[in-house]
N, C-alpha and C positions, 0 to 999 in steps of 0.2 A: 363721580368717573369724571377724573381730567381730561380735558379736549384733547391730547396726544393718547390718551389711553382710547378713547373714543374713535380718533381717528385708526388706532391701530386695531383695535375690535373690528372696525369697517374693513379693512385691508386685509383681515382673516376670511371675513364672509364673500368679498370681493374671488378672492381665492377660490375658497371652497366651493364656492357656486361654479366658476367662470373658469380657471385657472389663471395660468400666469400671465398670457396674453391680456387678458381683462384687467391686469391689474394698475392701473393707470391712477395718477394724482385725483385726476375726474372723476374716476369711477367709484373712488374711494370717496371723494366730498357727497357725489349724490348719495353713494350707500348709507351713510352717517348724517346725511341732511342736514349738511351744511353748505356754506357758501364756495363758492368756485374760489381756491387758492388757499382755503385753509390747508389742504394736508400738503401742500408746497411749502406753507409758513412754518410748519414742524420738519418735514422732513425735503429738503431742497430737490435732491438726485432721487432717482427711482431705487438706484440701490443704497439708499440711505433708507430708504421705505423698506427694501425685501429686510435690510439688516435689523430692523427695529423689529420688525414681523418676526424673523426669529429671535428676539429676544423674546417677546411678548409672549410666544408660542411656548417657549420653556420654562417664562415666565407662572402660564397657566396648567401647563403640565406638572409643573413642582409643585402646585397646589391642591390639584388633583391627586398626586402621588401622597404628599402629606396628608390629605384628610383620609387616607386608606390604609395608610402605612403606621398606625400607631402602636400596632404590638406584631411584629416580622420577626421573631427569636426562633422560631422553629420553621424547620423545612414546610410544614404544612399551612401556619398562618402565613408565612413566604407566596405559598401556591396561591393563596385565598386573596393575600394582599393586590398581587401583581397580574391575578384573572379578572380582581376588582378593575383593576387600573385599566385593564385592557376590553373588557364591560364600557367601563365610563368613557373613554376615547371613542369607543364603536358609538356611542349613543350620540358623542359630540362630531357627530359624522363630517359638517361642515368644519369644523375647527382640523379636525383630522386630515381630511383632503385637502386644506390650505397646507398642511404642517410635511405631504407629499410631493404635493406641485411644487414647494421651494425646495424639497431636498433634490428633486429633479433639475431645477434651474441653479442649482449649488452646483450641482455635476457636470453644468455644462457650461459652469462659468467658474473657475478656479479662484476668482479673486475675493469671492465669497465665504471660501470654506473654511477661511479662519471664524466667522462667525459660528458654523457648525461644528469647530474643534473645540470652539470654547464652551458650548453649552455641553458637548460630551464630559469635557473635562470638571464642568459643574457638577454633572450627573453623576460622575464617577466619584466626587467627593464624597457624596452621602450615602451612592448606592454600594460603594467597594465595603466600606466596614459592613455593612447588612448582612451580603455576600460571605465575607469572611467568617462573621458571627454563626453563620450556618454550617461551617466546616469546608467550605468549598476548597479544594488543594491547590489554585491557582487563580484567585480571585479577580486580576483583570481580565483573564481569558476568559473565565467562568461567567464575570456581570456582560463580556461581550457576547457569549453565546444568547445568555437568557434575553439581551435587547435584540439579537437579532431573531430569537423566535419571537419578542413581541412584536417587533415591526412585518414579520412575514404572518402573522396571525390578525395583526390589522388591516395590510393589505388585501388579505385572502378574503375577510369579510365584507371589507367594503368593496371590492370586486365582485362579490360572489356569495351575499348573506343567505347564512345558512340559517333554517331553524334549530333551537335547542344547540346554539352554538355555546359552548363551555371552554374556554381560554383556560379557568384555573387546572381541568383535567392535564390538556396541554402543557402547560408550565410545570406542574407537579411532575410529568412524565419526563421535561427538559432539566428539572432540577435531580431528580433521581436520579440520571443518568450522570450527571457533573458529579452528584457526590459519592457514586460506586467505581470514577475514578475510571 
């Protein structure tokens, strides 16, 4: 693991356990077990750190999706893969809470929105062909609905964990509605 990745993963843990107010260069150094100033050597400003964390979160979520999305050619297999993604992201509670914390910060700081926009375009670049192949009538709009469902499922399960949580069932229902037009 590179030092930069070590710093970013520590920043994700700081965000996921303490929220955005706790995200400081000093807190990340302590979490990573590095000498003071290490984080600042890689990311001079807090904005640079936040932007890099957004990129790292996208990279990690793409890795999770890639591992789950081997065969998504049918609505059933797609729902299974997306349900698995949601289950995996709920299990990675700290990472997912960090993502949500950053989204709140980005909502309050428009200068950071370009990073989220770029991440959404990257996700769309590989997800739109999958959604289109399922026969969705309007792939960009339908992908937006599916991503909103994923975010809602994540938020609700993290805030109020329910036993028997079944994201696959919910994704299947959303997908059925999309495909039915």
